[in-house]
C-alpha positions in Angstrom: -6.2 -13.6 37.7 -7.0 -12.2 34.2 -4.5 -9.5 33.3 -5.9 -6.0 32.5 -5.0 -5.8 28.8 -6.5 -3.1 26.6 -8.2 -4.2 23.3 -5.5 -2.2 21.4 -2.7 -4.0 23.2 -4.2 -7.4 22.7 -4.7 -6.8 19.0 -1.1 -5.5 18.7 0.3 -8.6 20.4 -1.9 -10.9 18.2 -0.6 -9.2 15.0 3.0 -9.4 16.1 2.7 -13.2 16.8 0.8 -13.9 13.6 3.1 -11.8 11.4 5.5 -14.8 10.7 2.7 -17.4 10.5 0.5 -16.0 7.8 0.9 -14.3 4.4 1.2 -10.6 4.2 -2.2 -10.4 2.6 -3.8 -12.3 5.4 -1.9 -10.2 8.0 -3.2 -7.0 6.3 -6.8 -8.4 6.4 -6.4 -9.2 10.1 -5.1 -5.7 10.8 -8.0 -4.0 9.0 -10.8 -6.1 10.6 -9.4 -5.8 14.1 -9.0 -2.1 13.7 -12.8 -1.9 13.5 -13.0 -4.0 16.7 -10.8 -1.4 18.5 -13.0 1.4 17.3 -16.1 -0.5 18.6 -14.5 -1.0 22.0 -13.6 2.7 22.3 -17.2 3.7 21.5 -18.6 1.2 24.0 -16.2 2.2 26.7 -14.7 -1.3 26.9 -11.4 -0.6 28.7 -10.0 -4.1 28.9 -10.3 -7.0 26.5 -11.7 -9.3 29.2 -14.7 -6.9 29.5 -16.0 -8.3 26.2 -19.1 -10.4 26.5 -21.3 -12.3 24.1 -23.8 -9.4 23.8 -20.9 -7.1 22.8 -20.1 -9.5 20.0 -23.7 -9.4 18.8 -23.6 -5.6 18.8 -20.3 -5.6 16.9 -21.8 -7.8 14.2 -24.9 -5.6 13.9 -22.7 -2.5 13.7 -20.5 -3.9 10.9 -23.5 -5.0 8.9 -25.1 -1.5 9.2 -21.9 0.1 7.9 -22.9 -1.1 4.5 -20.2 -3.7 3.8 -21.1 -6.8 1.7 -22.1 -10.0 3.5 -19.0 -11.7 2.2 -16.9 -9.0 3.8 -18.8 -9.2 7.0 -18.2 -13.0 7.1 -14.5 -12.5 6.5 -14.4 -9.8 9.3 -16.2 -12.1 11.8 -14.0 -15.0 10.8 -11.0 -12.9 11.7 -12.7 -11.9 15.0 -13.1 -15.6 15.8 -9.4 -16.3 15.2 -8.5 -13.3 17.5 -10.9 -14.4 20.3 -9.4 -17.9 20.2 -6.0 -16.4 20.5 -7.2 -14.3 23.5 -8.5 -17.4 25.2 -5.2 -19.3 24.7 -3.5 -16.2 26.2 -5.7 -16.3 29.2 -7.4 -13.0 28.4 -10.9 -14.4 27.7 -12.8 -17.6 28.6 -12.5 -20.5 26.2 -15.4 -20.7 23.7 -15.9 -17.0 23.2 -15.0 -17.4 19.6 -18.0 -19.8 19.2 -20.3 -17.0 20.3 -19.6 -15.2 17.0 -22.1 -16.5 14.4 -21.1 -16.2 10.8 -23.7 -15.2 8.2 -24.8 -17.9 5.7 -24.0 -16.8 2.1 -25.7 -17.7 -1.1 -23.5 -18.8 -4.0 -24.0 -15.3 -5.5 -22.9 -13.6 -2.3 -19.8 -15.8 -2.0 -18.6 -14.7 -5.4 -17.4 -11.2 -6.1 -19.3 -10.0 -9.2 -17.1 -7.0 -9.8 -15.2 -7.5 -13.0 -13.9 -5.5 -15.9 -15.5 -6.3 -19.2 -13.4 -7.2 -22.2 -14.5 -3.9 -23.8 -13.3 -2.0 -20.8 -10.0 -3.8 -20.8 -9.5 -3.1 -24.5 -10.3 0.6 -24.0 -7.8 0.8 -21.1 -5.1 -0.8 -23.2 -5.9 1.4 -26.1 -5.5 4.4 -23.8 -2.1 3.1 -22.6 -0.8 2.4 -26.1 -1.8 5.9 -27.2 -0.8 8.0 -24.1 1.3 6.0 -21.7 3.0 3.3 -23.7 5.4 1.1 -21.7 4.9 3.2 -18.5 5.1 1.3 -15.3 1.4 1.2 -14.8 0.7 0.2 -18.4 3.2 -2.6 -18.1 1.8 -3.9 -14.8 -1.8 -3.7 -16.0 -1.1 -5.6 -19.2 1.1 -8.2 -17.5 -1.7 -8.8 -14.9 -4.2 -9.1 -17.7 -2.0 -11.3 -19.8 -0.7 -13.6 -17.0 -3.5 -13.5 -14.3 -1.0 -12.4 -11.7 -1.7 -11.3 -8.1 -0.3 -7.9 -6.9 2.1 -9.7 -4.5 3.5 -11.7 -7.4 4.0 -8.6 -9.5 5.9 -7.0 -6.6 8.1 -10.0 -6.1 9.5 -10.0 -9.7 13.1 -9.1 -10.5 14.6 -8.1 -13.8 16.4 -11.4 -14.0 13.1 -13.3 -13.7 12.1 -12.0 -17.1 13.5 -14.1 -20.0 12.5 -12.4 -23.3 14.6 -14.8 -25.4 12.6 -17.7 -24.1 9.3 -15.8 -23.9 8.7 -16.6 -20.2 8.6 -15.2 -16.7 10.0 -17.1 -13.8 8.0 -16.7 -10.6 9.8 -17.6 -7.3 9.1 -17.6 -3.6 11.8 -15.6 -1.8 10.6 -14.9 1.8 14.1 -14.5 3.0 14.5 -11.3 1.0 11.0 -9.9 1.7 9.2 -11.1 -1.5 7.1 -14.1 -0.5 4.3 -15.6 -2.6 0.8 -16.1 -1.2 0.9 -19.9 -1.6 4.6 -20.2 -0.8 6.8 -22.6 -2.8 3.6 -24.1 -4.3 3.2 -20.8 -6.2 6.6 -21.1 -8.0 6.1 -21.5 -11.7 7.1 -20.5 -15.2 4.6 -18.3 -17.1 4.8 -18.3 -20.9 4.5 -14.8 -22.4 3.1 -13.7 -25.8 5.0 -11.4 -28.2 2.9 -8.4 -27.4 3.6 -8.3 -23.7 7.2 -9.2 -24.4 7.4 -6.0 -26.5 5.9 -3.9 -23.7 8.0 -5.4 -21.0 11.2 -5.0 -22.9 10.4 -1.4 -23.9 9.5 -0.6 -20.2 12.9 -2.0 -19.0 14.9 -0.3 -21.6 13.2 3.1 -21.5 10.9 3.6 -18.6 12.1 1.6 -15.6 13.8 3.5 -12.9 17.1 1.6 -12.2 17.1 0.6 -8.5 18.6 -2.1 -6.4 17.0 -3.2 -3.2 18.6 -3.8 0.2 19.3 -7.4 -0.7 21.2 -6.5 -3.9 18.3 -7.6 -6.1 17.0 -5.6 -9.1 13.2 -5.3 -8.9 11.4 -5.5 -12.2 8.9 -2.7 -11.1 10.3 0.2 -9.3 9.6 3.7 -8.1 12.2 6.4 -7.2 12.2 4.8 -3.7 12.9 1.2 -4.8 10.6 -1.9 -5.3 7.0 -0.9 -6.1 4.6 -1.5 -3.2 1.1 -2.8 -2.8 -0.2 0.7 -2.1 1.3 2.1 -5.3 -0.2 -0.6 -7.5 -3.6 -0.4 -5.8 -3.7 3.4 -6.3 -2.6 2.9 -10.0 -5.3 0.4 -10.7 -7.9 2.6 -9.1 -6.7 5.5 -11.2 -6.5 3.6 -14.5 -10.0 2.0 -14.2 -11.8 5.4 -14.0 -14.0 5.6 -17.2 -13.3 9.3 -17.4 -9.6 8.5 -18.0 -9.8 5.8 -20.6 -13.1 6.9 -22.3 -13.3 10.6 -21.4 -16.9 10.1 -20.4 -18.7 9.7 -17.0 -21.4 7.0 -16.7 -22.6 8.7 -13.5 -23.6 12.0 -15.1 -20.9 14.0 -13.3 -19.0 16.9 -14.7 -15.5 15.6 -15.1 -13.9 18.9 -14.4 -15.9 19.2 -11.1 -15.5 15.6 -9.9 -12.9 15.1 -7.2 -12.4 11.5 -8.1 -11.7 12.5 -11.7 -9.3 15.4 -10.9 -7.3 13.8 -8.1 -5.5 10.5 -8.4 -5.5 10.2 -4.7 -9.3 10.3 -4.7 -9.7 7.7 -7.5 -11.2 5.1 -5.3 -14.2 7.4 -4.8 -15.3 6.9 -8.4 -18.3 4.4 -8.4 -16.9 2.7 -11.5 -13.3 2.3 -10.4 -12.0 -1.1 -9.5 -9.3 -2.8 -7.5 -6.8 -5.4 -8.8 -9.1 -8.3 -7.9 -11.6 -7.6 -10.7 -8.7 -7.2 -13.1 -7.4 -10.7 -12.2 -10.9 -12.1 -12.3 -11.5 -10.6 -15.7 -8.2 -12.0 -17.0 -9.1 -15.5 -15.7 -12.5 -15.3 -17.3 -10.9 -14.2 -20.6 -8.6 -17.2 -20.6 -11.6 -19.5 -20.0 -13.6 -17.9 -22.7 -10.7 -18.6 -25.1 -11.1 -22.3 -24.4 -8.2 -22.7 -22.0 -8.7 -25.9 -19.9 -9.5 -25.0 -16.3 -6.4 -27.0 -15.2 -4.1 -24.8 -17.3 -5.7 -21.6 -16.1 -5.5 -22.9 -12.6 -1.7 -23.4 -13.0 -1.2 -20.1 -14.7 -3.1 -18.1 -12.1 -1.9 -20.3 -9.1 -5.4 -20.9 -7.8 -7.2 -24.2 -7.1 -9.9 -25.3 -9.5 -12.5 -25.1 -6.7 -11.6 -21.5 -5.9 -11.4 -20.6 -9.5 -14.9 -21.9 -10.2 -16.4 -20.2 -7.1 -14.6 -16.9 -7.1 -12.9 -16.2 -10.5 -15.0 -17.7 -13.3 -17.1 -14.7 -14.3 -18.6 -16.3 -17.4 -22.3 -16.1 -17.9 -24.3 -19.3 -18.4 -24.5 -18.5 -22.1 -20.7 -18.1 -22.3 -20.1 -21.4 -20.5 -22.6 -23.1 -22.8 -20.9 -21.7 -25.9 -17.5 -23.0 -24.6 -19.0 -26.5 -24.1 -20.6 -26.4 -27.5 -17.2 -25.6 -29.1 -15.8 -28.7 -27.5 -18.7 -30.8 -28.8 -18.2 -29.4 -32.3 -14.6 -30.8 -32.2 -15.7 -34.3 -31.3 
């Protein structure tokens, strides 16, 4: 007999079991996508998870698409739903094969790639703003380090003061899941990143004058801290949203809004509502594209950013065809 388990309880049990099996980023994505499933079930009066049927799954797909999300996001959401339905079948909550009832949308190459990316002019204007008004602040240092080294947010969070080696111009990146700072790709993500003199100056000035001295519960000294301890994903995301508002670094609004009347401009907590603001992913994508435009070999950029060449080419190489042709031409000129 199939037990009467609510959708909310099934999702909670699934997330608990998967917590130790996937990266934190993947777990957060699972949680977000399945939260939408719970809302759907509530609205449809689906009391128990075994009440789900193939038509409900069609309705859920239609509802998510109508919400205005991108096709790539829809595909990711439905992929998560498939994983969850397979888990439910293994737990005896649903018949086997329900996951196959979820049809994933086919994406064009343009849809598979996230085109959001900061331009070089925008990055330079943001850095100019930081050097003038917020030099060596935490958010200046994090932004410039991400731009210089193509780092993920999770990697930035994992760093300790001792990982920074200014005398050797390098940053040591380590996978430390036992003390709550895992890397997305585990031990394969461990590497040494070479640092230029400019970011060395900013990092050193941040540590000496702006870093809040904190030790975490494991006796480690996080490189980036708040008054509460090691900086979090939420804090960095909010900072990136706030710092990529054009009204902040250019003092103009490309959307013809009055800055003094715009909620997104006046409140940092509402920064994400600015149509031009961006998350950390476009910053990382812009950084990788910048390195490629400077004629870094893809293999070297792949190692620095800890991303496979296939993924780099599909999701992170934001160069136009003209820029790619120019890079190839420079190689030919050197033959």
